[in-house]
C-alpha positions in Angstrom: 107.2 159.4 95.3 109.5 162.3 94.9 110.4 161.8 98.5 111.6 158.3 97.9 113.6 159.3 94.8 115.0 162.2 96.7 116.0 160.0 99.5 118.0 157.7 97.2 119.7 160.7 95.6 120.3 162.1 99.0 121.8 158.8 100.1 124.0 158.9 97.1 125.5 162.1 98.1 126.6 161.1 101.6 130.2 161.6 102.2 132.2 158.3 102.0 135.0 159.3 104.2 135.0 157.0 107.3 131.4 156.0 107.2 129.2 153.3 105.8 127.1 154.2 102.8 125.9 153.4 99.4 128.1 154.0 96.3 126.0 155.4 93.5 128.8 155.0 90.9 127.1 152.4 88.7 130.3 151.1 87.0 132.2 150.5 90.2 129.3 149.0 92.1 128.2 146.6 89.3 131.7 145.1 89.0 132.0 144.6 92.7 128.5 143.2 92.9 129.1 140.8 90.0 132.3 139.7 91.6 130.7 139.0 94.9 127.8 137.1 93.3 130.1 135.1 91.1 132.3 134.3 94.1 129.4 133.2 96.1 128.0 131.1 93.3 131.4 129.5 92.6 132.1 128.8 96.2 128.7 127.3 97.0 127.7 126.2 93.5 130.8 124.5 92.4 130.2 121.5 94.7 126.7 121.0 93.2 127.8 121.5 89.6 131.1 119.7 89.8 129.6 116.9 91.9 126.8 116.4 89.4 129.2 116.3 86.5 131.6 113.9 88.4 128.6 111.7 89.4 127.4 111.6 85.8 130.9 110.9 84.5 131.4 108.2 87.2 128.1 106.6 86.3 129.0 106.5 82.6 132.4 105.0 83.4 130.9 102.4 85.7 128.3 101.6 83.1 131.0 101.3 80.5 133.0 99.0 82.8 129.9 96.8 83.5 129.2 96.6 79.8 132.9 95.8 79.1 132.8 93.1 81.8 129.6 91.6 80.3 131.1 91.6 76.9 134.3 90.1 78.2 132.4 87.4 80.0 130.5 86.6 76.8 133.7 86.6 74.8 135.3 84.2 77.3 132.3 82.0 77.2 132.3 82.0 73.4 136.1 81.3 73.4 135.5 78.3 75.8 132.8 77.0 73.5 135.0 77.4 70.5 137.9 75.6 72.3 135.6 72.8 73.2 134.4 72.5 69.6 138.0 72.6 68.4 138.9 69.9 70.8 135.9 67.8 69.7 136.8 68.3 66.0 140.4 67.5 66.6 139.4 64.3 68.4 137.0 63.4 65.6 139.8 64.1 63.1 142.2 61.9 65.1 139.6 59.2 65.2 139.0 59.5 61.4 142.7 59.4 60.9 143.1 56.3 63.0 140.1 54.6 61.4 141.4 55.7 58.0 144.8 54.2 58.7 143.2 51.0 60.1 141.0 50.8 57.1 143.9 51.3 54.8 145.9 48.6 56.6 142.9 46.2 56.4 142.5 47.0 52.7 146.2 46.5 52.2 146.1 43.1 53.9 143.0 42.1 52.0 144.6 43.1 48.8 147.8 41.2 49.6 145.8 38.1 50.6 143.7 38.4 47.5 146.8 38.7 45.3 148.4 35.7 47.0 145.2 33.7 46.4 145.1 34.8 42.8 148.7 33.9 42.4 148.1 30.4 44.0 145.2 29.9 41.6 147.3 30.9 38.7 150.1 28.6 39.8 147.6 25.8 40.2 146.1 26.5 36.8 149.6 26.6 35.3 150.6 23.3 37.0 147.3 21.7 35.8 147.9 23.0 32.3 151.4 21.7 32.3 150.2 18.3 33.6 147.5 18.2 31.0 149.9 19.1 28.2 152.4 16.5 29.5 149.7 13.9 29.7 148.5 14.9 26.3 152.0 14.7 24.9 152.5 11.3 26.6 149.3 10.0 25.2 150.2 11.2 21.7 153.6 9.5 22.0 151.9 6.3 23.3 149.5 6.4 20.4 152.3 6.9 17.9 154.4 4.2 19.5 151.3 1.9 19.6 150.4 2.7 16.0 154.0 2.1 14.9 154.2 -1.1 17.0 150.9 -2.2 15.6 152.0 -1.5 12.0 155.2 -3.2 12.7 153.5 -6.3 14.2 150.9 -6.3 11.4 153.7 -6.1 8.9 155.6 -8.9 10.6 152.5 -11.0 10.9 151.5 -10.4 7.3 154.9 -11.3 6.1 155.2 -14.4 8.4 151.7 -15.7 8.1 150.4 -17.8 5.4 146.8 -18.7 4.8 147.0 -21.8 6.9 148.6 -20.1 9.9 146.2 -17.2 9.4 143.2 -19.5 9.7 144.5 -21.2 12.8 145.1 -17.8 14.5 141.6 -16.7 13.7 140.1 -20.0 15.0 142.2 -19.7 18.2 140.9 -16.2 18.8 137.3 -17.2 18.1 137.7 -20.0 20.7 139.1 -17.6 23.2 136.2 -15.2 22.6 133.7 -18.0 23.0 135.3 -19.1 26.3 135.1 -15.5 27.6 131.5 -15.2 26.6 130.7 -18.4 28.6 132.5 -17.1 31.6 130.7 -13.8 31.6 127.3 -15.4 31.1 
């Protein structure tokens, strides 16, 4: 084993001028080796690492875009449904408004007609009441005139009639009543 170790030590003491050999200076060789390894790794490994990172990022972005498109589609669908519902509600409101106005107009016309009928009835009642009161007043006047005429006639008769004339008048009236009874039988 000492031969192997001696051979490495012997190799480390080779002169470096103009020939190829091993550098046994640990600090110098480690930095160069690390630089070479890192350069090789960066040169050959950067495509793998960077491509994986870019592919992952690309997949996340595409996934986010797909999710956004799905959400956008759902939002548009909900918006269309909401617009359709709004249009339906607006049409119903317009229909209620039109029906309400029509109903109000019908009720207004019915109220006006009912008021006219009531006014006509009141006018008729007023006219009937006036006629009744006029007829009542005419009858009262007739009765008073008749009573006054009757009292005046009775007063004239009583003053003009004597007993004999009175008996003749009574007999004439009895005769007339008798003749009327015979005619009616």
